[in-house]
N, C-alpha and C positions, 0 to 999 in steps of 0.2 A: 564558620565559613560556609559559603554557598557551594553546594555540590551540583555542578552543571552536567546534566546528561539529558538524553532524549531517547525515546523508543527508536528502533532501527529505521533508517530512512536513507535510501540510496542517493537521493538528491542532496541530502545534507553531507554525506561522505564525499560526494564529488565536489561540492562547493568548498568544503574545508581545505581542499588542496589549492584553491584559488584565493580564498580570503584568509589572511593571517589568523592563526588560532587565538592570539591575544585580542584581536579585534572582535571576534565573535563573543568571547567572554566579556570584554569591556562593555559591549552593547547590552548583554544580559544583566550586568551589574549596575549599569547606569540607570536602567529602568527597573523599578520594583515590579514584581509580578502582580502586586495589588493594583498598580497603576493600569495594568493591561486588563485584568479580570474584573475589577470592581465596577467599571462603566457598563458591563454587560451582564454581570451576575450580582445580585444583592447579597452582600456578605455581612455576617455578624461575628464580632470577636468572640473567641472561645479559647481561653488560656492564651498561649502564644500564637495560636492559629486562628483562622477565620473559617466559618462554615456558611454554606448556602445550598440552594437547590441546584442540582447538576444541570448544566445546559445541554448535555449530550444524551440524556434519556429522561423519560417521564419520571419525575421525582417529587414525592409528596412530603417526605421527611428529609431534612437537610443531610445529605450524605457526601457533599462535595467539600473538601477540605483544602485550604490554601495555607502553606507555611512560608511566610515572607522571609523568615530568617534564612531558609535554604533555597528560596525562590522555586519552590515546587508545588504541584497540586496533585490531588488524587481523589477519585470518586469511589467510595466504598460500596456504591450500588452497582455501577457498570464496569468499574476497573480502569476507566480512563485516567491517565496520569502522565506526568512528565515535568518539563521545565517551561520557561516562559515562551520558548520557540514552539514547543509541541502544542501548547494551548492555542497560540495564535494561529498555527497551521490548521488545527482541527476545527476551531470555532469559525474561522474566516474561510475555510476550505482553500488554503493556499499551499503552494509548494514551499519547500524550505528557502530557496532563493528569493521568492516573493516575500516571505515573512521577514527574512533578514534585511532586505531592502527597506521595507516599511518600518521595522523596529529601529534600524539605523537612522532613518529620517526622524523618527520620534525622539531618538536619543540625541539628535544633533551631531552625529558622528559621521564623517565621510567614510564611505565604504571602499577602502583601497584593496586592490586585488594583487595577488602575487602573479607576476607576468614572467613567462618563460619564452624563449625564442620559438620553440615548437608550438606552444599554445597560441602565440601571436600569429604565427603563420597559418595555423588551422583556423583561427578566428577570422583572419583576412580572407581565406578561401571561402569560408562559410558565408561571410558578408557579400563577397563577390557573386557567389552562387545565387543568393537571395535577390541581389540586384538584377542579375540576368533574368531570373524568373519574373521579376516585376516588369522588366522591359518586354519580355515575351507576352505577359498577361495584357499589358497595355496595347501591344501590337494586335493580338487576337481580338480584344474587345473593340478597338477602333475599327478594325476590319469588318467586324460584324455590323457595327452601326453605320459605316460610311461606304463600304465597297459595294459596287453593283454585283460583283461575283458572289456576295454573301446573301443575296436574296433567297436562295433555297434554304439557307440556315434560318433566316428571319421567318420565313413561311413555316418551317418545321416547328419553331418555337411557338408561333401563334397557334398552330394546330394542337400543340401540347398544352395550350392554355396558359402559357407563362407570360405574365405581365411585364411590360418594359421596366417597371420599378424593380422587379426581382432580377431581371437581366442586369440592371445597373448595380444593384446591391451586391450581387455575387460575381460581378465582372465577367459574365459569360461571354465567350468570344467565338471566333470562327477562324480556322486555319485554312488558308487558300489552297485551292486544288493545283498547287505548283510544287516543284521539287526544291525551290530555293527562296520562297517568299520570306520566311523568317530568317534564314541564314543571311540574305542580303541586308535585311533590316538591321540585324545585330552587327554586321560588319560595318555598316554606315555609322552606327553608334559607337564604334571603336571597341566593341565587346570581344572577348576571347571566344572564338568558336571551338577551340579545344576544350575549354571549361564548359561551354554549352553542350558539348558531346558527353562530358562526364555526368551531367545531370539529365541527359535524355532529351534535350530539345532538338538537337540535330545528331546526325550520324556521319561518320567518316566514309567517303567513297573508297571502295576496295581497289579500283583500278585507275580511274582517271585523276584521283586526288581531289582534295577539297571536301566539302560537306554538303549534305542534303537534309531537308526538313524531315523530321521523324513523323510529324503529324500533318496530314494533308486531307483537305475536304472533310473536316470534322467540326462538330460543335465542341467547344473547349470549355472545361470546367476547372478553374484554378482551385487547387487543394492547398489550404493554408494551415499553418500551425495555430496554436491557441492564441498567439499574439497577432494573428492576421497576416503573417509573412508567407508569401507563396513559396511552397517547397516542392510542388509537383503539379501535374495536370492529369485530368481524366478527359477522354475524348470519345465522342459518339459519332460513328461513321454515318455520312449522308449518302454514300454511294454503295458500291458492291464490294469495296475493299474490306476483307476481314482483318482483324476481328471486329465485331460490332462495337465493343468498348475496348479502348486501349488506354492503359495508364503509363505514366512515367516509370522507368525502371528504378530499381533500388540504387541509391547513390549516397554520398556523404551528407546529403540534405534530407533524404526521404527513405523510409523503410515501410514497405507494404504492411499494413496492420498496426502501424504506430500512430496513425492520424485518423481523425473523424471529419467527414465533410460537413461544413457548416458550423463547426464548434466555435470559431472565433465570433461569428455572428450571434450564436445562441448563448454564449457564456452568461451574459447579464440576465437574460430571461430564465435560464436554468437556476441561477442563484436565487432570483426573486421568487420563483414558483416552487423551488426546492424539489424539482422532478425533471428528469430528462426522458424524452421519447426517442426510441431508437428505431430507425427504419433502414431499409436496405440500400436504395439507389439514389442517384442524383435527382431524378425527377420526383421521386417520393418526397425527398427533403424540400425541394423547391415548392412543390404544391402545398406541403404542410405549412411552410412559412407564409406562403401567399394567403392561406386561409386562417392565419392568426396563430398557428401553433409554432411560435418562435423559439420554443424550448426543445425543438427536435434536432437530432443529428443523424447522419447516415454512416453506416459501417462500410460502405463501398463494396458490397457483394462478398466480402470476406467473412469468415466466422469471427465473432467478436473476440478480440485478443486481450490478454492480460494488460498490455500497455494501454489499450483503449479504455478498458474498465478503470484502470488507475487514474487516467487523465480525467475521466468523468467523475470519479469518486471525490476528486478535489472540490467539485462544485456541488454535488448532491449524493445522497445515499439512496435515492428513490429512482428506480428505472421502470419505464413501461416499454415493453418490447412489442412491436407490431409485426405479426407474421401471417402468412397464408394459413388457411384453416385445414389444408390437406395433411396427410400423415407426414410428409416430408417437412412441412412447416412446423408441425408440433415437435418433431424430432429435433429440428434445428433450435427451437426455443429452449429445449432442455439441455443443450450442449454446454452452456456456461453456468448451469445451476450450482454446481459445486463451488465454483469461483465466487459466485454471488454470496453464497452462504458463508464461506470462509472470510470474505472481506466485509461482512456486516451490511450487505446491500439488500434493501427491500425491493425485490424484482416482481413486477406483475406483467401479465401478458394479455394481448388482444389477438384473437384469431379472426381474420377477415374471411368473408365467403370465398369459396374455392374459385380460383381464377382472377381474384381481385388483388390489387396492391394499394397502398395508401393513395397513390396518384390517381388511379382509375376510380377508386371508391369515392374520393372527394369530388372528382369531376362529375360523377354520376349522381351521388346522393347529397352532397353538400356538407358544410361544416357541422350543422346541428346533428346530423345522423352520425358523423364520425365522433363528435363529442360524446354522444350517447354510448358509443362503443367503448370509448376510453373510460367512462364512468363505470362500466361493467367489468373492467379488467380485474382478473383474479390473481391472487398470489401465485407465483410460478411453482412454488413447492406444493401448494394445494393441487394445482393442475397436474403436476407430475405424479403425485400420489393417486389421484383419481385415474389417471391414465394407466398406471402400473397395476392398480388393484382391480380395475374394471375386468380384467381377464380372469380374476379369481372367483367371480360370482358364479355359483353353481358348479365350480370345479373343485372336486374334493381330492384331486391328486396331490400328494405331499410334495413330489418333486417340483411341481410348478410353484407351489407356495414357497418352497425353500429358495427357488431361483429368484422370485420377486423380492423376498426378504433380504437376500444377500446383495441385491442391487440397491435396495433402499437404505439399509442400515448404514453403509459408509457415508451417505449423504446426511443422515441425521446427526452423525458425529460432527459434521462440519458446521452445523448451526451454532452461531456464536451466542445467541440469546438463550439463556437457560430456561426461561419460561416457555418460549416457543418450542424449544427442543422437547420439553416435558409434554406439552400438548400434542405435538406430532407423534410422540411415542404412544400416547394414549389412543390417538386416532388410528395409528397403524395397528395396534393390538386389537382394537375393536373391529376394524375392517377386515383384517386378515384372520380373525378368529384364533388369535394366539394369546395365551395368558400374559399379562403385562409384566409380571416379575421375570418370566423367562426371557422376554424380549429385552428387558433392562440388563439382565445378566449377560446375554449375548452382546449387547451394545457395549457393556463394560469391558468384555474380553477384547472386542475389536478395538476399542479406544486405547486399551493398554498396549496393544501390539502395533498400533499405527505409527508410522514414521512420517516425518515431513509435514506435521500438522502446522497450520498457520499461526495458531495462538498457543500460549502456554496453558497447562492445566491450572485449574483454580488454586490447587494446593501450592503451586510454585509462586503464585501471586501472594498468597497469604503467609506461607511459612518458608518459602525458599525451595531449593532443589530437594528432590527426594533422597539424594545420596548424602545430604548434609547430616552429620551427627548432631545431637542436641547442643554440644559445645560449639560446634561450628555455626549452628543456626544463631545462637546467642551472640557470638562474635560478629557475624554478618549484620545482625540487627543493630548492634552498637555502632559498627562502622558506617552503616547507611545513614544513621542519625548524627554521628560525630566522626566524620572522616579524619579529623585532625588527630585522632588517637591511633590511626593506622601506623605512622612511623614508629611510635613507641612499641607497638606489637612486633614490628619487624625487628627492632633492636633487641627484643627479648629472645630472638632466635627460635621462636616456636612456630614460625610459618611452615617449616618442614614437617611439622606434625599435623598440618591441615591436609587431609587426604582428598577432599573433593576438589577437582580442578576448578569448578565454577566458584567455589568459596575462595580459593587462592586468588583467582582473577579479581574478585570483588575487593579483597584486602589490598592487593597490589595496586588496583585502580585508585582506591581511596588514598593510599600512601603517595602515589604519584601526584594526585590532585592537591594533597596537603603540602608536599614539598615544592611543587611548581605551580603556583596559582594560575599562571598564564598558559598552562599546557592542557590541551584537550585530548591527548592520547589516552589518558586514564579513562575518560568518559567513553572513548571509542571501545575500550575493552567491554564495558557494560552494554553499550548499544548493540554489540555483536550477538548478544543473547537476549531474546525478547522476554523470556521468563525472568531473567536476572534484572532486566530493566524495569519490568513491572513491579518486582519485589522491592527494588530501591525506591520507585515512585511512591508506592504505598507506605513503606516503612519510614521514609523521610518526612512524611506528613503526620506521623504519629508523635505523641509526646510521652513515650514510655519511660524516658529517663531525663533527669536533669543532668548537668555536667558532672557533678560528683557521683551521681548514681551510675552514670555511664562508665566512669572509671572503676567503680566498685564492681559493676557487672563484668567488665572486661577482665579485671583481676580474678574474679570468680571463675570465669570461663577458662582462663589460663590454668588455674588450679585444677579444674576438671580435666583439662588436657594432660596435665602432669600426672594426675591420679590414673587416668586411662593408660598412660604410658607405663607407669609403675605396675599396674595390674597385668598388663600384657607381658612385661618383662618377668613378673612373678610366674605367670602361667608357663612361659617358656622355660624358666629355671626348674619348675616342678617336673616338667616333662623330661628335662635332661638329668635331673636327680634320679628319677625312676629308671631311666636308661642306664645310668651308672651303677645303680643298685643291681639291676638285672644282669649287667655285664660283669659284675664282680670287680668294680674299680673304686675301692674305698677312698683313695686319695682324691680322685676327681670329685667323688661324692661330697667329701668334707669341704673341698674348695668351693663347690657350688652352694653348700649350706651356708658358708660364711658370706658369700655374695648375696644370698637370699636374706640373711639377717640385716645386711646393710640397706637393702631395698625396703624391708619392713620398717626400719628406723626412719627412712626418708618418708614413707607413707604416714607414719605416726606424727612426724614433724609437720607434714603437710596438713593434717587434720586438726592439729592443735591450734 
């Protein structure tokens, strides 16, 4: 049987509530994982599996294994693994909904969704909100292009050097210097002003009743989601009305820090160039795109958030951050370093001359000068170490050295690439003047006590959880490769002897998948634990057992559990026998001796 699972993914969990479980499984079973992987990875048959060079890391010796029988893959070099969906998502940098749609199309299966009254209402409200923003965007853009009142806005954009083609591409607009320009337009179109107030286009008057425009006398920048649907607006004041920049408030369509300006326009270029340039503001982004840097996005003045990082990581794992070169700019560039390291993102940084931003630098110095700066971008981790270690030069004070090391070590732990982590440890030991073995010892201590790490320890991937006994580890290996044996193990009644909660979860998940082929809840048990998911991905691609060998191994593991149980009962009996002897209770002692003899006979029968 095929064991369907995938590494944890919130997008997948959300969608499985809308798409029937059996449909997700049917799509995976209709398409062989070989059909998906072989067009992009050259595979050679090796036993029941196929091997090739891993597409997810530089690979010289084939370490990428595909098991078509179980529809799984695993790389023994970088640890990437999962099912047909996880490969498609990782290779094509897609979300789970996007991968499901495409694989359903390839499988020739319609993607029916489970519809509830509430979800239908929510979807209708969302669509209406998007339609309202689209109307507003058209109104602002046409006002900028055609209205006499918009001449100051057109002049301002010309002064900023923004070409008409960029104005058109990004649908830049102008909100009239009136209290009800947009409100009247929306009302004429039959739009709900109450809904418009919920998404921040208009506001309700407190006394006179009715609504008034929230944006007035401002250059308008539509903020779109990754698919190009307008979810909010940014607005730059042309008069004295504060604030200088005003954004749409949070709503059911928009959350500050969840979107990147220009992402829908940059998606294709980011994928093609496999790198994203991150800048701060609207005009930085517009001038970047105008000068041919179409793979740039803007964070809109906020600190880069996890949601923004994850949305970009679907397109590339290579980021270039462009910051001011002053101390504040450098400090800002280091703010997300830990997140980048944990999420396997290669982040580099460019520091502009003080007082410059990408917009001003490009207008003063041109594209070639900026391109030269980008080519000189350094890895963010390297810049961070240089910055922190710079203060130690010529400073022999131990307390200062300790302070720096305690700041840096937690970041080294978060580096996902073992080779990079090893080189950074060597670099830190040399620069800080600390013996490398002592540094590694301290790193090991911190790593052992760390909570909430993003990825599982390597041992979890290779051998399973640390709290698994040898017997439990063998049982879990058998189950991961032959889930169909799980129901038999449950029938034996030995599940209660499995002490590790994660091992129990794996066994129950396998049994559930074996008994109910169309049920995905068993796989959800495994996805909830990344260490367990990676263990299953790796183990399911191994060929440690044939079918009969797996049955023999399972029977052997059960015998070991029985022996462990007998030995523990014997130890307890010996303790009670000693207590009865000390307490002068010969009758109880004799009874316990008889019970001990029965257990010894059971042990002898077990070993024969």
